[in-house]
N, C-alpha and C positions, 0 to 999 in steps of 0.2 A: 093270406094273399097266394093264390097260384103260384105255383113254382116257375113257370115260365114268366108270367109279369113279373116278379120278385127279381128275377135274373136280369130283365131287359132293364128294369128299372134302377137297379145298382149299377147297369153299364152305363146308364145315362149319367147318373151322378159322377160315377169315375172317369167319363169322358171328357165331362164340364170342368172338373178341376182340372184334368190333364191337359186338356186343352188352354185355358187360360193362364195356367202355369208356364206353360212351355212357352206361348207367345210373351209374356211379361219377362221371362227369365232371358229370351233373345232380344228384348228391346233393353232389359237393363244395364247391360255392360254399356250403349250408346250413352244412356243419362249419366253413368259413372264419368263419362269422359266430359261433359258437358256441365254439369254443375259441382258447387262446391261440397265440401264434406257435410257440412251440418244439412244443407237442404237436402241434398239426396237420401239422406239417412232418414229425414221425416218425411219423405215421400215413397222411399222403399219400404218403411216400417208400415205407414198407411196403406199401402196397395196391397202390401201380403195382408194383411187384417180384412180389408175387401173382401179380396179372392176367396178367403175361406169361410168370412161371415155369408158370402154369397152361396157358396159351395153349400153350406148348412142349411141354407134357406131353401136351395133348390131339394136337398134331400129331405126335408120335413114337410115339403109341400107334395110330394112325390110318396109320403108313407113310409118313407125307409128311415128316418131317424126322428125321434124326440130330442132336442136339445136345450136345455135350460141351462144356461147361462149368464143368465140377465144380471146376477148377482155383481159379477164383475165391471157392470157399469160406473158403479161407485168408486171404483180406480180410475175411471179414465180422465180426468181431470184433476185429479188430485197432484199438485204441485209438489218438484222435486222429486228426487231420486227414491225407488221404490224397488226393493227386491219382491217378487211376485214367484213365491214357492211352494209347487203342488205336488202330489203323489203321482206314480206314473203308469195307472194299470194298464195301460193301452199305447198304440202308436199313435193315434187321433189326437193325444191330450196336447200338445204343443198347439196345434191347429186348432181346437176349440178355444183354450185360452187365448191365443193373439187375436183369433178374429174378433174379439171384445176389447182390445187394448192395443188402438192404433200407434200408440207409441212403444210397444212392446218390442223387445230384442232378446233374442235366444242365444244361449250357447248352445252350439251344434257341433256335431262330429265332424271333423276335418274333411273326410271323406266326400259328406255330404255337399259340401262347397263346389266340389267337380261334377255334381248330378245334373242333367240338363233343364230338369224340371225345378231344381231350387238354386242351384249355384250361384246365377247370378242376381236372381233378386234378393238372396240373402248378403252376398256382397256390398250390393246398393243399401242394403238397411243398414248394414255395420255389423250385422250377426260375428259373434264371436266363436271362433275356433276354439277345439278343446285339446287340440294336441299338445301344446306347449302350458304347462302349469302357469308358471311366473307370466308367462304373456296372458292368458287366458284371466289371471288376477287381476293384472294390471288394466287391461281392455276393460274389463268388467266394471272397477273402481272409475274408471274415465267415464263411462257410460251411465253410471248412478249420478257423476259429480255434475255432468251435464243436465241431468234432470230427465234422465231416460228411465222407464221400467224395465227391470231383467227378471225375465222369466228364466225360471230354473228349477230343475227337477233333482232333487238332493241324491234321489235313489242311483242316478246316474244310468240307469237302465230300465225297461219295464218290469214291473213287479213279478217276481218270480215265487217271492216266500211272504205270502201274506202274512200281517197288514200290509208292513211296507219291508224293502229291502235295508240293508244297513245302509245308512248315510254316507256319502262319500264327504272327506273334507274339503273345503272351500268356500262353501255358502255363508257361514259365520265371520271366517277371516275377512271376505269381502264386505260383509256389514260393518265391521268393527272396522277398517280400512276407510270406508265411503262414508263412514257414520250413516247410514242409511237403513230404516227398519227393517224387518222381514215381513212379509203378511202372508200368511199360509191360507192355501186354496185347498179343497177338498173336493176331488174327482171321483164320482159314483156312477157305475155302470155294474148292470147284471149281464151284460151282453158279452160272449168271448169274444167279439170282432175286434181284430189286432192285436189282441193279447199274444203274448211269447208264443209262437208256433202257429199262429193264426196267418195264412198269405195273405197279402196286399190285394189281389185278385178275387179272392174265395167269398162268393156273395154271403152276408150274414144272414139269420133270422132277423124279421122284420119284425114292428120296427126295434131299431137300437136306440134305447134311451139311455140318455146321459143326463146326469145334474151336476153342476157346479155351482158351491157355495162358499163363502168365504170363514176362513176359519180365525184362530188368534192372533194377534199380530204380537211380534215378538221386538223389543227395541235392542240394536247393536249392543255386546258387550266385550270389554279388553279380555276377559275370559273365553274366546271364541270357542274354544274347544268343549266347556262346559254348557255353552249355549247349543252347539251344536247336539249335545246328547240332550238336552229339554226340548228342542225341534223335534228331533227322531222322536223321545217318547210320546210328545202331544201326537204326531200323527198317528204312530200305532195305536194309542188310546181312542183317537178320534175314529179311524176307521174300522179297528177291531172290535170298539164297543165295550 
């Protein structure tokens, strides 16, 4: 793909995501005032899912990306609470996973809730802030007991020590308290785009190829520390070969 064309198409994808996200995040606070909590969370999560799904579809049509995340469709209508735990190679991971899970709720950095492109919609969707450990666990357990699908990245940040960073505590404790299983999700991409150190607005080599597949499912255990080690080992072996 010629360099100028690649840059123009990349700018078009970013502009679509940015504009649609901005409009939704300005509208979302109004809906928060008008709708009951459960209704606004359902609408908010579905809207974010649709925005990202549309963005990836545009990127694929323009030849900028190839995203195979259809394996996640098997989880869409699964009843009851479910923890969706994925590895975290790049910044786009949450957007790729949530695009296929309209019931998905993310745990996110508290400062992102003040971002004009993310904050209003995230608050409407009932996304969970991570600045208070106890508060995060309590909110996550409540989300799961209400039948939500909690999207978590146990590494806590993008991978800097392949195959995976050391896992943060919390995910298996949440599973135990909510009595919810952990469905592992493996995200694979050879592209450097949005890995640690790659600026958001720097065009990537095209196409960016992303594949998402379902991994092993772990049932909650009272010994959640031992389960955390088992889940971390599983990811390391599955990704590292």
